[in-house]
C-alpha positions in Angstrom: -10.5 -7.1 18.3 -13.6 -4.9 18.4 -14.4 -1.8 20.4 -17.2 0.7 20.5 -15.9 4.3 20.8 -18.7 6.6 22.1 -22.2 5.9 21.0 -21.6 6.2 17.2 -18.3 4.6 16.2 -17.3 0.9 16.0 -13.7 -0.1 15.6 -12.4 -3.5 14.2 -8.6 -4.1 14.6 -7.2 -6.8 12.3 -3.8 -8.1 13.4 -3.2 -10.2 10.3 -5.0 -11.9 7.3 -5.3 -15.6 8.2 -7.5 -18.3 6.8 -10.0 -17.5 9.7 -9.9 -13.7 9.2 -13.0 -13.6 6.8 -15.1 -15.5 9.3 -13.9 -13.5 12.3 -14.4 -10.2 10.3 -18.0 -11.3 9.5 -18.6 -11.9 13.2 -17.1 -8.5 14.0 -19.5 -6.9 11.5 -22.4 -8.7 13.1 -21.4 -7.2 16.5 -21.1 -3.8 14.8 -24.6 -4.1 13.4 -26.1 -4.9 16.8 -23.9 -2.2 18.6 -26.1 0.7 17.5 -23.0 2.5 16.1 -23.3 3.8 12.5 -19.7 4.6 11.7 -16.8 2.2 11.2 -13.0 2.3 11.6 -10.9 -0.6 10.5 -7.4 -0.5 12.1 -4.7 -2.2 10.0 -1.8 -0.6 11.7 1.2 -3.0 12.1 -0.8 -5.7 10.2 1.9 -7.5 8.1 -0.7 -9.1 5.8 -1.2 -12.8 5.0 -3.7 -14.5 2.8 -4.6 -12.6 -0.4 -8.0 -14.2 -0.5 -8.8 -13.0 3.0 -8.3 -9.3 1.9 -10.5 -9.9 -1.2 -13.2 -11.4 1.0 -13.1 -8.5 3.5 -13.1 -5.9 0.8 -16.2 -7.5 -0.7 -18.3 -6.3 2.3 -17.9 -2.8 1.0 -17.8 -3.2 -2.8 -20.3 -4.2 -5.5 -20.1 -7.5 -7.3 -17.3 -7.6 -9.9 -15.5 -4.4 -8.8 -11.7 -4.9 -8.9 -10.0 -5.4 -5.5 -6.6 -6.1 -6.9 -4.7 -6.4 -10.2 -1.8 -8.8 -10.6 0.6 -7.8 -13.3 3.1 -10.4 -14.6 6.5 -9.8 -16.2 5.2 -10.5 -19.7 2.6 -7.7 -19.3 -0.3 -10.1 -18.7 -2.7 -9.1 -16.0 -5.3 -10.8 -13.9 -7.9 -9.2 -11.6 -9.3 -10.3 -8.2 -12.9 -9.0 -8.0 -15.3 -8.3 -5.2 -17.8 -11.1 -4.3 -20.3 -8.3 -3.8 -21.6 -8.7 -0.3 -21.7 -4.8 -0.4 -23.7 -4.8 2.8 -22.7 -1.3 3.9 -23.2 1.2 1.0 -22.7 4.9 2.1 -21.2 3.8 5.4 -18.8 6.4 7.0 -15.6 4.3 6.9 -12.1 5.0 7.8 -9.1 2.7 7.5 -6.1 3.3 9.8 -2.6 2.3 8.4 1.0 2.9 9.2 4.5 1.9 8.1 3.9 -1.6 9.5 0.8 -2.2 7.3 1.9 -4.4 4.5 0.8 -6.8 1.7 -2.8 -7.8 2.2 -3.4 -4.8 4.4 -2.3 -2.6 1.5 -4.5 -4.4 -0.9 -7.6 -3.8 1.3 -6.7 -0.2 2.1 -5.9 0.6 -1.6 -9.1 -1.0 -2.9 -11.4 0.9 -0.5 -9.5 4.1 -1.2 -9.5 3.7 -5.0 -13.3 3.0 -5.1 -13.9 6.0 -2.8 -15.7 4.1 -0.1 -13.2 4.8 2.7 -10.8 7.5 3.8 -7.3 6.4 4.8 -5.7 7.9 7.9 -2.2 7.4 9.4 1.2 7.0 7.8 2.3 5.7 4.4 2.3 1.9 4.3 5.3 -0.5 4.0 5.1 -1.1 0.2 5.1 -4.9 -0.2 3.2 -5.8 -3.3 5.1 -8.6 -5.0 4.2 -12.2 -5.7 7.1 -14.5 -5.1 7.9 -18.1 -6.0 10.5 -20.3 -4.4 12.7 -22.3 -6.8 14.7 -25.2 -5.4 18.3 -25.0 -6.7 19.9 -27.8 -4.7 18.9 -29.7 -1.6 20.2 -26.9 0.5 19.6 -23.8 -1.5 16.6 -22.1 -3.1 15.9 -18.9 -4.9 13.0 -16.5 -4.3 11.9 -14.9 -7.6 9.3 -12.2 -8.0 6.8 -13.3 -10.7 4.2 -10.6 -10.4 3.4 -7.2 -8.9 0.2 -6.2 -7.1 -1.5 -3.1 -8.3 -4.5 -1.3 -6.8 -7.7 -1.1 -8.9 -6.5 2.3 -10.3 -3.1 0.8 -11.2 -0.9 2.1 -8.3 2.1 -0.2 -7.8 2.0 -1.1 -4.1 5.7 -2.1 -4.0 6.9 1.2 -5.5 4.5 3.6 -3.7 2.8 2.0 -0.8 -0.6 3.4 0.1 -0.5 7.1 0.9 -3.1 8.1 3.4 -5.8 10.8 2.6 -4.9 12.3 6.0 -1.3 11.8 7.1 -0.8 11.8 10.8 2.5 10.9 12.5 2.7 8.8 15.6 5.7 9.7 17.7 7.5 7.9 20.5 6.3 10.6 22.8 2.7 9.8 21.9 3.3 6.2 23.0 4.9 7.3 26.3 2.0 9.6 27.1 -0.6 7.1 26.0 -1.9 9.3 23.1 -3.0 8.1 19.7 -3.2 11.1 17.3 -3.9 8.8 14.4 -7.0 7.3 16.0 -8.0 10.8 17.1 -7.9 12.0 13.5 -9.8 8.8 12.3 -12.6 9.6 14.8 -12.7 13.2 13.6 -12.9 12.2 9.9 -15.5 9.5 10.4 -17.7 11.7 12.5 -17.5 14.6 10.0 -18.2 12.4 7.0 -17.8 12.9 4.1 -15.5 15.9 4.4 
């Protein structure tokens, strides 16, 4: 979903990371470019994640070629890195990412990468903390076992499962806010993106 807020801010809300998400995000960025707005908010609240590759592709719009988006650490200590494809179309863009307790997995990868590289400020509540790679082992015809084979780390080495992604600006969203149709997290995101880079 996309929305223009005032004359200067464009907002993209991602509900999940599907196979189509990179294409749809690209279309949303195209709409942003033609909107006349010059500040961007990406809303990942209650986004449970999905395809790892989708988060790497979306992060690539804001990172240089080869910059680490995600590190995968295996039990034996081996590590592999997923790196930016380097579209990097928006250097120096005022960019805020909204997260909450329902932001998990691929959402945390995207938010953590943009935060670690200093290209976005994170606003909202600490994320869910789901950063494990799991494999299903068939035991019998009727039973299987799910085993964690690796952990996801942000570029700076934060273990997503243990810590989640802590926002730069923590803002609670209470039940009372929902009842009164208020969104203090979005209000803070608008304040931060409009007063960039404070």
